[in-house]
N, CA, C and O atoms as a Tinker XYZ file with bonds, in Angstrom:
   504  protein
     1  N    -16.806000   -9.262000   -2.564000    73     2
     2  CA   -15.473000   -8.679000   -2.942000    64     1     3
     3  C    -14.724000   -7.918000   -1.924000    63     2     4     5
     4  O    -15.271000   -7.013000   -1.293000    81     3
     5  N    -13.418000   -8.272000   -1.731000    73     3     6
     6  CA   -12.774000   -7.759000   -0.328000    64     5     7
     7  C    -11.520000   -6.852000   -1.320000    63     6     8     9
     8  O    -11.141000   -7.229000   -2.429000    81     7
     9  N    -11.075000   -5.729000   -0.674000    73     7    10
    10  CA   -10.042000   -4.984000   -1.113000    64     9    11
    11  C     -8.657000   -5.663000   -1.186000    63    10    12    13
    12  O     -8.105000   -6.084000   -0.169000    81    11
    13  N     -8.135000   -5.753000   -2.364000    73    11    14
    14  CA    -6.865000   -6.488000   -2.455000    64    13    15
    15  C     -5.689000   -5.824000   -1.810000    63    14    16    17
    16  O     -4.604000   -6.404000   -1.798000    81    15
    17  N     -5.854000   -4.545000   -1.230000    73    15    18
    18  CA    -4.488000   -4.060000   -0.683000    64    17    19
    19  C     -4.477000   -4.237000    0.815000    63    18    20    21
    20  O     -3.768000   -3.477000    1.475000    81    19
    21  N     -5.219000   -5.199000    1.434000    73    19    22
    22  CA    -5.457000   -5.192000    2.802000    64    21    23
    23  C     -5.098000   -6.600000    3.262000    63    22    24    25
    24  O     -4.971000   -7.465000    2.395000    81    23
    25  N     -4.936000   -6.889000    4.460000    73    23    26
    26  CA    -4.799000   -8.208000    5.028000    64    25    27
    27  C     -5.746000   -8.526000    5.986000    63    26    28    29
    28  O     -6.260000   -7.534000    6.503000    81    27
    29  N     -6.163000   -9.670000    6.412000    73    27    30
    30  CA    -7.385000   -9.929000    7.031000    64    29    31
    31  C     -7.204000  -10.801000    8.114000    63    30    32    33
    32  O     -6.076000  -11.293000    8.137000    81    31
    33  N     -8.095000  -11.215000    9.189000    73    31    34
    34  CA    -8.108000  -12.189000   10.248000    64    33    35
    35  C     -9.238000  -13.094000   10.006000    63    34    36    37
    36  O    -10.178000  -12.814000    9.262000    81    35
    37  N     -9.110000  -14.207000   10.670000    73    35    38
    38  CA   -10.359000  -15.295000   10.680000    64    37    39
    39  C    -11.522000  -14.722000   11.499000    63    38    40    41
    40  O    -12.630000  -15.257000   11.498000    81    39
    41  N    -11.221000  -13.566000   12.230000    73    39    42
    42  CA   -12.280000  -12.938000   13.033000    64    41    43
    43  C    -12.964000  -11.905000   12.251000    63    42    44    45
    44  O    -13.845000  -11.231000   12.785000    81    43
    45  N    -12.588000  -11.703000   10.875000    73    43    46
    46  CA   -13.081000  -10.802000   10.048000    64    45    47
    47  C    -12.920000   -9.299000   10.313000    63    46    48    49
    48  O    -13.819000   -8.465000   10.200000    81    47
    49  N    -11.644000   -9.066000   10.684000    73    47    50
    50  CA   -10.904000   -7.620000   10.819000    64    49    51
    51  C    -10.153000   -7.619000    9.676000    63    50    52    53
    52  O     -9.789000   -8.657000    9.124000    81    51
    53  N     -9.829000   -6.223000    9.184000    73    51    54
    54  CA    -8.896000   -6.016000    8.120000    64    53    55
    55  C     -7.924000   -5.089000    8.721000    63    54    56    57
    56  O     -8.221000   -4.228000    9.548000    81    55
    57  N     -6.507000   -5.362000    8.163000    73    55    58
    58  CA    -5.423000   -4.345000    8.401000    64    57    59
    59  C     -5.046000   -3.600000    7.289000    63    58    60    61
    60  O     -4.767000   -4.248000    6.280000    81    59
    61  N     -4.970000   -2.312000    7.237000    73    59    62
    62  CA    -4.035000   -1.687000    6.257000    64    61    63
    63  C     -2.879000   -1.251000    6.685000    63    62    64    65
    64  O     -2.788000   -0.392000    7.563000    81    63
    65  N     -1.857000   -1.813000    6.094000    73    63    66
    66  CA    -0.490000   -1.493000    6.541000    64    65    67
    67  C      0.122000   -0.234000    6.030000    63    66    68    69
    68  O     -0.096000    0.031000    4.847000    81    67
    69  N      0.910000    0.647000    6.784000    73    67    70
    70  CA     1.589000    1.699000    6.406000    64    69    71
    71  C      2.855000    1.745000    7.102000    63    70    72    73
    72  O      2.925000    2.369000    8.161000    81    71
    73  N      3.906000    1.130000    6.602000    73    71    74
    74  CA     5.126000    1.086000    7.435000    64    73    75
    75  C      4.983000    0.221000    8.432000    63    74    76    77
    76  O      4.683000   -0.959000    8.255000    81    75
    77  N      5.248000    0.905000    9.872000    73    75    78
    78  CA     5.087000    0.189000   11.159000    64    77    79
    79  C      3.939000    0.402000   11.877000    63    78    80    81
    80  O      3.794000    0.127000   13.068000    81    79
    81  N      2.891000    1.036000   10.939000    73    79    82
    82  CA     1.553000    1.368000   11.612000    64    81    83
    83  C      0.611000    0.532000   10.831000    63    82    84    85
    84  O      0.869000    0.079000    9.716000    81    83
    85  N     -0.471000    0.358000   11.466000    73    83    86
    86  CA    -1.718000   -0.308000   10.814000    64    85    87
    87  C     -3.045000    0.214000   11.302000    63    86    88    89
    88  O     -3.293000    0.344000   12.501000    81    87
    89  N     -3.879000    0.507000   10.347000    73    87    90
    90  CA    -5.311000    0.801000   10.595000    64    89    91
    91  C     -6.155000   -0.527000   10.538000    63    90    92    93
    92  O     -6.117000   -1.428000    9.700000    81    91
    93  N     -6.884000   -0.399000   11.605000    73    91    94
    94  CA    -7.848000   -1.802000   11.650000    64    93    95
    95  C     -9.236000   -1.627000   11.740000    63    94    96    97
    96  O     -9.612000   -0.661000   12.404000    81    95
    97  N    -10.119000   -2.380000   11.196000    73    95    98
    98  CA   -11.472000   -2.205000   11.279000    64    97    99
    99  C    -12.099000   -3.637000   10.784000    63    98   100   101
   100  O    -11.401000   -4.610000   10.496000    81    99
   101  N    -13.393000   -3.610000   10.737000    73    99   102
   102  CA   -14.126000   -4.969000   10.448000    64   101   103
   103  C    -14.407000   -5.101000    8.939000    63   102   104   105
   104  O    -14.452000   -4.109000    8.212000    81   103
   105  N    -14.545000   -6.036000    8.605000    73   103   106
   106  CA   -14.840000   -6.314000    6.995000    64   105   107
   107  C    -16.381000   -6.073000    6.913000    63   106   108   109
   108  O    -17.160000   -5.919000    7.853000    81   107
   109  N    -16.681000   -6.077000    5.376000    73   107   110
   110  CA   -18.072000   -5.835000    4.953000    64   109   111
   111  C    -18.995000   -7.032000    5.469000    63   110   112   113
   112  O    -20.154000   -6.875000    5.852000    81   111
   113  N    -18.253000   -8.365000    5.421000    73   111   114
   114  CA   -18.927000   -9.463000    5.840000    64   113   115
   115  C    -19.310000   -9.525000    7.353000    63   114   116   117
   116  O    -20.343000  -10.067000    7.743000    81   115
   117  N    -18.297000   -8.860000    8.269000    73   115   118
   118  CA   -18.626000   -8.747000    9.635000    64   117   119
   119  C    -19.695000   -7.773000    9.893000    63   118   120   121
   120  O    -20.561000   -7.966000   10.746000    81   119
   121  N    -19.623000   -6.595000    9.061000    73   119   122
   122  CA   -20.756000   -5.672000    9.485000    64   121   123
   123  C    -22.062000   -6.174000    8.691000    63   122   124   125
   124  O    -23.060000   -5.595000    9.121000    81   123
   125  N    -22.291000   -6.909000    7.853000    73   123   126
   126  CA   -23.313000   -7.485000    7.392000    64   125   127
   127  C    -23.933000   -8.460000    8.556000    63   126   128   129
   128  O    -25.129000   -8.445000    8.847000    81   127
   129  N    -22.925000   -9.344000    9.210000    73   127   130
   130  CA   -23.426000  -10.258000    9.996000    64   129   131
   131  C    -23.926000   -9.598000   11.387000    63   130   132   133
   132  O    -24.865000  -10.065000   12.032000    81   131
   133  N    -23.202000   -8.484000   11.760000    73   131   134
   134  CA   -23.703000   -7.789000   12.953000    64   133   135
   135  C    -25.082000   -7.374000   12.813000    63   134   136   137
   136  O    -25.916000   -7.693000   13.661000    81   135
   137  N    -25.422000   -6.566000   11.626000    73   135   138
   138  CA   -26.546000   -5.890000   11.524000    64   137   139
   139  C    -26.453000   -4.505000   11.853000    63   138   140   141
   140  O    -25.314000   -4.048000   11.760000    81   139
   141  N    -27.340000   -3.724000   12.209000    73   139   142
   142  CA   -27.000000   -2.190000   12.468000    64   141   143
   143  C    -26.211000   -2.054000   13.580000    63   142   144   145
   144  O    -26.510000   -2.711000   14.577000    81   143
   145  N    -25.208000   -1.286000   13.600000    73   143   146
   146  CA   -24.299000   -1.276000   14.721000    64   145   147
   147  C    -24.856000    0.062000   15.343000    63   146   148   149
   148  O    -25.028000    1.075000   14.666000    81   147
   149  N    -25.134000   -0.027000   16.749000    73   147   150
   150  CA   -25.475000    1.067000   17.566000    64   149   151
   151  C    -24.509000    1.699000   18.481000    63   150   152   153
   152  O    -24.657000    2.837000   18.927000    81   151
   153  N    -23.467000    0.889000   18.756000    73   151   154
   154  CA   -22.465000    1.517000   19.685000    64   153   155
   155  C    -21.106000    0.884000   19.552000    63   154   156   157
   156  O    -21.136000   -0.342000   19.445000    81   155
   157  N    -19.921000    1.454000   19.535000    73   155   158
   158  CA   -18.685000    0.949000   19.500000    64   157   159
   159  C    -17.746000    1.309000   20.516000    63   158   160   161
   160  O    -17.417000    2.495000   20.511000    81   159
   161  N    -17.276000    0.631000   21.317000    73   159   162
   162  CA   -16.471000    0.749000   22.485000    64   161   163
   163  C    -14.750000    0.492000   22.018000    63   162   164   165
   164  O    -14.291000   -0.629000   21.799000    81   163
   165  N    -14.033000    1.644000   21.937000    73   163   166
   166  CA   -12.597000    1.372000   21.577000    64   165   167
   167  C    -11.793000    1.716000   22.679000    63   166   168   169
   168  O    -12.218000    2.243000   23.707000    81   167
   169  N    -10.477000    1.371000   22.421000    73   167   170
   170  CA    -9.423000    1.451000   23.551000    64   169   171
   171  C     -8.980000    2.850000   23.632000    63   170   172   173
   172  O     -9.190000    3.609000   22.686000    81   171
   173  N     -8.382000    3.241000   24.698000    73   171   174
   174  CA    -7.742000    4.569000   24.783000    64   173   175
   175  C     -6.539000    4.407000   24.187000    63   174   176   177
   176  O     -5.875000    3.371000   24.207000    81   175
   177  N     -6.159000    5.765000   23.481000    73   175   178
   178  CA    -4.793000    6.085000   22.770000    64   177   179
   179  C     -3.719000    5.782000   23.767000    63   178   180   181
   180  O     -3.732000    6.311000   24.878000    81   179
   181  N     -2.882000    5.024000   23.430000    73   179   182
   182  CA    -1.499000    4.626000   24.236000    64   181   183
   183  C     -1.772000    3.206000   24.962000    63   182   184   185
   184  O     -0.934000    2.781000   25.757000    81   183
   185  N     -2.749000    2.601000   24.731000    73   183   186
   186  CA    -3.242000    1.376000   25.239000    64   185   187
   187  C     -2.117000    0.421000   24.329000    63   186   188   189
   188  O     -1.837000    0.698000   23.162000    81   187
   189  N     -1.547000   -0.714000   25.053000    73   187   190
   190  CA    -0.800000   -1.668000   24.561000    64   189   191
   191  C     -1.783000   -2.958000   24.175000    63   190   192   193
   192  O     -2.518000   -3.489000   25.009000    81   191
   193  N     -1.697000   -3.329000   22.954000    73   191   194
   194  CA    -2.599000   -4.391000   22.664000    64   193   195
   195  C     -1.689000   -5.706000   22.455000    63   194   196   197
   196  O     -0.574000   -5.562000   21.954000    81   195
   197  N     -2.109000   -6.881000   22.799000    73   195   198
   198  CA    -1.635000   -8.058000   22.571000    64   197   199
   199  C     -2.374000   -8.678000   21.458000    63   198   200   201
   200  O     -3.589000   -8.595000   21.281000    81   199
   201  N     -1.443000   -9.365000   20.656000    73   199   202
   202  CA    -2.269000  -10.020000   19.292000    64   201   203
   203  C     -3.237000  -11.112000   19.733000    63   202   204   205
   204  O     -2.895000  -11.958000   20.559000    81   203
   205  N     -4.352000  -11.088000   19.222000    73   203   206
   206  CA    -5.600000  -11.864000   19.521000    64   205   207
   207  C     -6.399000  -11.454000   20.528000    63   206   208   209
   208  O     -7.562000  -11.856000   20.542000    81   207
   209  N     -5.915000  -10.572000   21.561000    73   207   210
   210  CA    -6.588000  -10.248000   22.742000    64   209   211
   211  C     -7.743000   -9.188000   22.455000    63   210   212   213
   212  O     -7.546000   -8.461000   21.482000    81   211
   213  N     -8.842000   -9.019000   23.125000    73   211   214
   214  CA    -9.863000   -8.155000   22.889000    64   213   215
   215  C     -9.332000   -6.827000   22.941000    63   214   216   217
   216  O     -8.394000   -6.541000   23.686000    81   215
   217  N     -9.931000   -5.943000   22.128000    73   215   218
   218  CA    -9.527000   -4.400000   22.258000    64   217   219
   219  C    -10.593000   -3.697000   22.124000    63   218   220   221
   220  O    -10.477000   -2.486000   22.310000    81   219
   221  N    -11.893000   -4.236000   21.773000    73   219   222
   222  CA   -13.041000   -3.290000   21.827000    64   221   223
   223  C    -14.287000   -4.151000   21.741000    63   222   224   225
   224  O    -14.218000   -5.379000   21.796000    81   223
   225  N    -15.451000   -3.474000   21.603000    73   223   226
   226  CA   -16.679000   -4.133000   21.296000    64   225   227
   227  C    -17.480000   -3.296000   20.643000    63   226   228   229
   228  O    -17.542000   -2.077000   20.804000    81   227
   229  N    -18.281000   -4.155000   19.682000    73   227   230
   230  CA   -19.083000   -3.685000   18.916000    64   229   231
   231  C    -20.553000   -3.967000   19.118000    63   230   232   233
   232  O    -20.820000   -5.168000   19.159000    81   231
   233  N    -21.481000   -3.204000   19.242000    73   231   234
   234  CA   -22.888000   -3.468000   19.746000    64   233   235
   235  C    -23.732000   -3.115000   18.487000    63   234   236   237
   236  O    -23.671000   -2.054000   17.865000    81   235
   237  N    -24.617000   -4.303000   18.185000    73   235   238
   238  CA   -25.526000   -3.978000   17.192000    64   237   239
   239  C    -27.041000   -4.305000   17.671000    63   238   240   241
   240  O    -27.253000   -4.538000   18.861000    81   239
   241  N    -27.995000   -4.315000   16.801000    73   239   242
   242  CA   -29.158000   -4.570000   17.165000    64   241   243
   243  C    -29.498000   -6.083000   17.540000    63   242   244   245
   244  O    -30.418000   -6.501000   18.243000    81   243
   245  N    -28.413000   -6.841000   16.818000    73   243   246
   246  CA   -28.586000   -8.181000   16.860000    64   245   247
   247  C    -27.725000   -8.899000   18.151000    63   246   248   249
   248  O    -28.133000   -9.829000   18.847000    81   247
   249  N    -26.486000   -8.233000   18.258000    73   247   250
   250  CA   -25.460000   -8.820000   19.105000    64   249   251
   251  C    -24.572000   -7.911000   19.778000    63   250   252   253
   252  O    -24.498000   -6.718000   19.484000    81   251
   253  N    -23.829000   -8.526000   20.772000    73   251   254
   254  CA   -22.548000   -7.774000   21.235000    64   253   255
   255  C    -21.373000   -8.483000   20.857000    63   254   256   257
   256  O    -21.214000   -9.613000   21.319000    81   255
   257  N    -20.526000   -7.996000   20.091000    73   255   258
   258  CA   -19.339000   -8.853000   19.741000    64   257   259
   259  C    -17.978000   -8.048000   20.031000    63   258   260   261
   260  O    -17.817000   -6.843000   19.835000    81   259
   261  N    -17.008000   -8.978000   20.548000    73   259   262
   262  CA   -15.657000   -8.532000   20.846000    64   261   263
   263  C    -14.971000   -8.415000   19.508000    63   262   264   265
   264  O    -15.249000   -9.053000   18.493000    81   263
   265  N    -13.869000   -7.344000   19.689000    73   263   266
   266  CA   -12.986000   -7.344000   18.578000    64   265   267
   267  C    -11.802000   -7.738000   19.021000    63   266   268   269
   268  O    -11.525000   -7.526000   20.202000    81   267
   269  N    -10.896000   -8.371000   18.188000    73   267   270
   270  CA    -9.612000   -8.899000   18.649000    64   269   271
   271  C     -8.475000   -8.130000   17.781000    63   270   272   273
   272  O     -8.595000   -7.823000   16.594000    81   271
   273  N     -7.358000   -7.881000   18.600000    73   271   274
   274  CA    -6.276000   -7.252000   17.903000    64   273   275
   275  C     -5.575000   -8.209000   16.927000    63   274   276   277
   276  O     -5.086000   -9.282000   17.280000    81   275
   277  N     -5.564000   -7.716000   15.627000    73   275   278
   278  CA    -4.783000   -8.546000   14.740000    64   277   279
   279  C     -3.327000   -8.549000   14.726000    63   278   280   281
   280  O     -2.656000   -9.334000   14.055000    81   279
   281  N     -2.824000   -7.572000   15.550000    73   279   282
   282  CA    -1.274000   -7.548000   15.573000    64   281   283
   283  C     -1.053000   -6.679000   17.088000    63   282   284   285
   284  O     -1.781000   -5.775000   17.499000    81   283
   285  N      0.056000   -7.191000   17.703000    73   283   286
   286  CA     0.380000   -6.522000   18.952000    64   285   287
   287  C      0.832000   -5.006000   18.570000    63   286   288   289
   288  O      1.295000   -4.718000   17.466000    81   287
   289  N      0.664000   -4.199000   19.487000    73   287   290
   290  CA     1.402000   -2.823000   19.421000    64   289   291
   291  C      0.458000   -1.689000   20.297000    63   290   292   293
   292  O     -0.452000   -1.949000   21.084000    81   291
   293  N      0.892000   -0.574000   19.964000    73   291   294
   294  CA     0.303000    0.549000   20.781000    64   293   295
   295  C     -0.827000    1.237000   19.927000    63   294   296   297
   296  O     -0.673000    1.520000   18.739000    81   295
   297  N     -1.958000    1.477000   20.631000    73   295   298
   298  CA    -2.827000    2.214000   19.870000    64   297   299
   299  C     -2.420000    3.920000   19.762000    63   298   300   301
   300  O     -2.193000    4.623000   20.747000    81   299
   301  N     -2.394000    4.310000   18.572000    73   299   302
   302  CA    -1.805000    5.534000   18.339000    64   301   303
   303  C     -3.087000    6.509000   18.013000    63   302   304   305
   304  O     -3.010000    7.723000   18.203000    81   303
   305  N     -4.186000    5.920000   17.543000    73   303   306
   306  CA    -5.425000    6.639000   17.255000    64   305   307
   307  C     -6.742000    5.840000   17.266000    63   306   308   309
   308  O     -6.692000    4.618000   17.119000    81   307
   309  N     -7.832000    6.424000   17.422000    73   307   310
   310  CA    -9.041000    5.727000   17.503000    64   309   311
   311  C    -10.025000    6.708000   16.717000    63   310   312   313
   312  O     -9.972000    7.938000   16.742000    81   311
   313  N    -10.960000    5.892000   15.992000    73   311   314
   314  CA   -11.990000    6.647000   15.235000    64   313   315
   315  C    -12.798000    7.372000   16.200000    63   314   316   317
   316  O    -13.520000    6.699000   16.937000    81   315
   317  N    -12.793000    8.610000   16.311000    73   315   318
   318  CA   -13.651000    9.358000   17.460000    64   317   319
   319  C    -15.092000    9.487000   16.834000    63   318   320   321
   320  O    -16.084000    9.648000   17.545000    81   319
   321  N    -15.148000    9.399000   15.348000    73   319   322
   322  CA   -16.489000    9.690000   14.843000    64   321   323
   323  C    -17.426000    8.501000   15.199000    63   322   324   325
   324  O    -18.646000    8.661000   15.212000    81   323
   325  N    -16.888000    7.395000   15.466000    73   323   326
   326  CA   -17.810000    6.269000   15.831000    64   325   327
   327  C    -18.527000    6.409000   17.073000    63   326   328   329
   328  O    -19.463000    5.678000   17.397000    81   327
   329  N    -18.054000    7.403000   17.796000    73   327   330
   330  CA   -18.830000    7.561000   19.208000    64   329   331
   331  C    -20.204000    8.177000   18.809000    63   330   332   333
   332  O    -21.237000    7.804000   19.363000    81   331
   333  N    -20.194000    9.064000   17.902000    73   331   334
   334  CA   -21.647000    9.715000   17.516000    64   333   335
   335  C    -22.159000    9.103000   16.295000    63   334   336   337
   336  O    -23.368000    9.217000   16.096000    81   335
   337  N    -21.388000    8.419000   15.368000    73   335   338
   338  CA   -21.836000    7.871000   14.132000    64   337   339
   339  C    -21.428000    6.240000   14.087000    63   338   340   341
   340  O    -20.729000    5.820000   13.165000    81   339
   341  N    -21.812000    5.538000   14.927000    73   339   342
   342  CA   -21.481000    4.293000   14.807000    64   341   343
   343  C    -21.935000    3.270000   13.672000    63   342   344   345
   344  O    -21.535000    2.116000   13.522000    81   343
   345  N    -22.916000    4.006000   12.870000    73   343   346
   346  CA   -23.460000    3.322000   11.746000    64   345   347
   347  C    -22.296000    3.172000   10.443000    63   346   348   349
   348  O    -22.248000    2.329000    9.547000    81   347
   349  N    -21.505000    4.201000   10.695000    73   347   350
   350  CA   -20.235000    4.198000    9.725000    64   349   351
   351  C    -19.524000    2.728000    9.564000    63   350   352   353
   352  O    -18.852000    2.368000    8.597000    81   351
   353  N    -19.816000    2.002000   10.685000    73   351   354
   354  CA   -19.157000    0.586000   10.588000    64   353   355
   355  C    -19.871000   -0.197000    9.509000    63   354   356   357
   356  O    -19.227000   -0.928000    8.757000    81   355
   357  N    -21.277000   -0.057000    9.404000    73   355   358
   358  CA   -22.000000   -0.626000    8.448000    64   357   359
   359  C    -21.868000    0.097000    6.949000    63   358   360   361
   360  O    -21.815000   -0.606000    5.940000    81   359
   361  N    -21.828000    1.262000    6.894000    73   359   362
   362  CA   -22.068000    2.189000    5.989000    64   361   363
   363  C    -20.626000    2.104000    5.005000    63   362   364   365
   364  O    -20.615000    1.947000    3.784000    81   363
   365  N    -19.640000    2.229000    5.750000    73   363   366
   366  CA   -18.260000    2.377000    5.147000    64   365   367
   367  C    -17.119000    1.520000    5.938000    63   366   368   369
   368  O    -16.179000    2.079000    6.503000    81   367
   369  N    -17.294000    0.141000    5.919000    73   367   370
   370  CA   -16.441000   -0.581000    6.827000    64   369   371
   371  C    -15.026000   -0.449000    6.480000    63   370   372   373
   372  O    -14.216000   -0.350000    7.401000    81   371
   373  N    -14.599000   -0.433000    5.174000    73   371   374
   374  CA   -13.201000   -0.179000    4.761000    64   373   375
   375  C    -12.843000    1.290000    4.651000    63   374   376   377
   376  O    -11.718000    1.508000    4.203000    81   375
   377  N    -13.538000    2.273000    4.953000    73   375   378
   378  CA   -13.399000    3.552000    4.744000    64   377   379
   379  C    -13.563000    4.286000    6.283000    63   378   380   381
   380  O    -12.966000    3.915000    7.293000    81   379
   381  N    -14.475000    5.362000    6.200000    73   379   382
   382  CA   -14.644000    5.943000    7.578000    64   381   383
   383  C    -15.119000    4.995000    8.552000    63   382   384   385
   384  O    -15.104000    5.461000    9.691000    81   383
   385  N    -15.516000    3.868000    8.467000    73   383   386
   386  CA   -15.881000    3.122000    9.581000    64   385   387
   387  C    -14.512000    2.300000   10.292000    63   386   388   389
   388  O    -14.656000    1.368000   11.084000    81   387
   389  N    -13.337000    2.766000    9.904000    73   387   390
   390  CA   -12.226000    2.092000   10.604000    64   389   391
   391  C    -12.363000    2.402000   12.067000    63   390   392   393
   392  O    -13.120000    3.275000   12.489000    81   391
   393  N    -11.524000    1.577000   12.895000    73   391   394
   394  CA   -11.729000    1.621000   14.213000    64   393   395
   395  C    -10.302000    2.232000   15.022000    63   394   396   397
   396  O    -10.356000    3.207000   15.772000    81   395
   397  N     -9.255000    1.607000   14.775000    73   395   398
   398  CA    -7.993000    1.996000   15.449000    64   397   399
   399  C     -6.816000    2.147000   14.426000    63   398   400   401
   400  O     -6.807000    1.639000   13.304000    81   399
   401  N     -5.948000    2.821000   14.904000    73   399   402
   402  CA    -4.544000    2.883000   14.238000    64   401   403
   403  C     -3.535000    2.390000   15.287000    63   402   404   405
   404  O     -3.576000    2.878000   16.417000    81   403
   405  N     -2.715000    1.534000   15.000000    73   403   406
   406  CA    -1.790000    0.801000   15.982000    64   405   407
   407  C     -0.192000    1.069000   15.326000    63   406   408   409
   408  O      0.102000    1.095000   14.131000    81   407
   409  N      0.581000    1.228000   16.324000    73   407   410
   410  CA     2.027000    1.200000   16.005000    64   409   411
   411  C      2.411000   -0.227000   16.281000    63   410   412   413
   412  O      2.507000   -0.611000   17.446000    81   411
   413  N      2.634000   -1.026000   15.275000    73   411   414
   414  CA     3.118000   -2.473000   15.385000    64   413   415
   415  C      4.304000   -2.785000   16.101000    63   414   416   417
   416  O      5.386000   -2.274000   15.812000    81   415
   417  N      4.134000   -3.681000   17.110000    73   415   418
   418  CA     5.203000   -3.971000   17.869000    64   417   419
   419  C      5.946000   -5.020000   16.960000    63   418   420   421
   420  O      7.163000   -4.835000   17.000000    81   419
   421  N      5.664000   -5.804000   16.355000    73   419   422
   422  CA     6.245000   -7.082000   15.709000    64   421   423
   423  C      5.768000   -7.220000   14.225000    63   422   424   425
   424  O      4.893000   -8.003000   13.857000    81   423
   425  N      6.419000   -6.407000   13.469000    73   423   426
   426  CA     5.912000   -6.638000   11.920000    64   425   427
   427  C      5.867000   -7.834000   11.380000    63   426   428   429
   428  O      5.202000   -8.002000   10.358000    81   427
   429  N      6.555000   -8.861000   11.958000    73   427   430
   430  CA     6.647000  -10.275000   11.493000    64   429   431
   431  C      5.253000  -10.814000   11.639000    63   430   432   433
   432  O      4.789000  -11.610000   10.823000    81   431
   433  N      4.563000  -10.362000   12.718000    73   431   434
   434  CA     3.249000  -10.912000   12.806000    64   433   435
   435  C      2.151000  -10.719000   11.637000    63   434   436   437
   436  O      1.093000  -11.343000   11.558000    81   435
   437  N      2.540000   -9.888000   10.891000    73   435   438
   438  CA     1.764000   -9.572000    9.571000    64   437   439
   439  C      1.603000  -10.931000    8.568000    63   438   440   441
   440  O      0.691000  -11.215000    7.792000    81   439
   441  N      2.619000  -11.520000    8.833000    73   439   442
   442  CA     2.859000  -12.903000    7.863000    64   441   443
   443  C      1.758000  -13.883000    8.331000    63   442   444   445
   444  O      1.412000  -14.799000    7.585000    81   443
   445  N      1.247000  -13.727000    9.450000    73   443   446
   446  CA     0.235000  -14.595000    9.916000    64   445   447
   447  C     -1.260000  -14.238000    9.440000    63   446   448   449
   448  O     -2.211000  -15.011000    9.555000    81   447
   449  N     -1.313000  -13.048000    8.932000    73   447   450
   450  CA    -2.595000  -12.634000    8.396000    64   449   451
   451  C     -3.053000  -13.308000    7.063000    63   450   452   453
   452  O     -2.309000  -13.955000    6.327000    81   451
   453  N     -4.346000  -13.072000    6.861000    73   451   454
   454  CA    -4.748000  -13.690000    5.495000    64   453   455
   455  C     -4.536000  -12.752000    4.412000    63   454   456   457
   456  O     -4.697000  -11.549000    4.616000    81   455
   457  N     -4.184000  -13.200000    3.263000    73   455   458
   458  CA    -4.202000  -12.386000    2.211000    64   457   459
   459  C     -5.705000  -12.329000    1.666000    63   458   460   461
   460  O     -6.579000  -13.037000    2.165000    81   459
   461  N     -5.933000  -11.519000    0.699000    73   459   462
   462  CA    -7.301000  -11.301000    0.131000    64   461   463
   463  C     -7.855000  -12.540000   -0.270000    63   462   464   465
   464  O     -8.959000  -12.871000    0.163000    81   463
   465  N     -7.128000  -13.365000   -1.156000    73   463   466
   466  CA    -7.622000  -14.653000   -1.601000    64   465   467
   467  C     -8.088000  -15.780000   -0.649000    63   466   468   469
   468  O     -9.074000  -16.495000   -0.824000    81   467
   469  N     -7.117000  -15.828000    0.510000    73   467   470
   470  CA    -7.382000  -16.796000    1.586000    64   469   471
   471  C     -8.649000  -16.097000    2.257000    63   470   472   473
   472  O     -9.565000  -16.866000    2.552000    81   471
   473  N     -8.814000  -14.814000    2.523000    73   471   474
   474  CA   -10.029000  -14.325000    3.239000    64   473   475
   475  C    -11.373000  -14.681000    2.635000    63   474   476   477
   476  O    -12.398000  -15.025000    3.224000    81   475
   477  N    -11.118000  -14.500000    1.098000    73   475   478
   478  CA   -12.515000  -14.625000    0.176000    64   477   479
   479  C    -12.877000  -16.229000    0.544000    63   478   480   481
   480  O    -14.046000  -16.521000    0.796000    81   479
   481  N    -11.857000  -17.220000    0.562000    73   479   482
   482  CA   -12.232000  -18.563000    0.602000    64   481   483
   483  C    -12.899000  -18.822000    2.163000    63   482   484   485
   484  O    -13.777000  -19.645000    2.420000    81   483
   485  N    -12.270000  -17.938000    3.078000    73   483   486
   486  CA   -12.892000  -18.198000    4.559000    64   485   487
   487  C    -14.249000  -17.846000    4.324000    63   486   488   489
   488  O    -15.074000  -18.714000    4.609000    81   487
   489  N    -14.686000  -16.717000    3.846000    73   487   490
   490  CA   -15.982000  -16.140000    3.751000    64   489   491
   491  C    -16.998000  -17.233000    3.017000    63   490   492   493
   492  O    -18.088000  -17.592000    3.464000    81   491
   493  N    -16.424000  -17.639000    1.882000    73   491   494
   494  CA   -17.269000  -18.528000    1.067000    64   493   495
   495  C    -17.626000  -19.777000    1.694000    63   494   496   497
   496  O    -18.684000  -20.345000    1.425000    81   495
   497  N    -16.735000  -20.255000    2.568000    73   495   498
   498  CA   -16.843000  -21.494000    3.560000    64   497   499
   499  C    -17.831000  -21.133000    4.816000    63   498   500   501
   500  O    -18.298000  -22.053000    5.488000    81   499
   501  N    -18.095000  -19.943000    5.075000    73   499   502
   502  CA   -18.989000  -19.626000    6.351000    64   501   503
   503  C    -20.487000  -19.898000    5.973000    63   502   504
   504  O    -21.377000  -19.722000    6.805000    81   503
């Protein structure tokens, strides 16, 4: 089950929209696939992100995985708690395990994200 108030990417990231800002994290499916997260590398506040470009890395006991920006924009906040508690990504991927907040450069890019039903179909086919 995925939250119905979010948008999603094919790379298993979620986006919570708030006007021209977006909070980004990884989905429960991604957290489960990663296994126990042991380190999260996030960008600096102020960094400009290009849509679909790598913005950070998640290291788990199983793999090292790049994270991709679902939207272009400027990083306005990072989840500092993940520096000392990377396990929040596994425990609360849709809550305290969020990764970054972005000021969206082009709100029109939101239309290219998956709605919850489309994301559920993607996961079911995986």
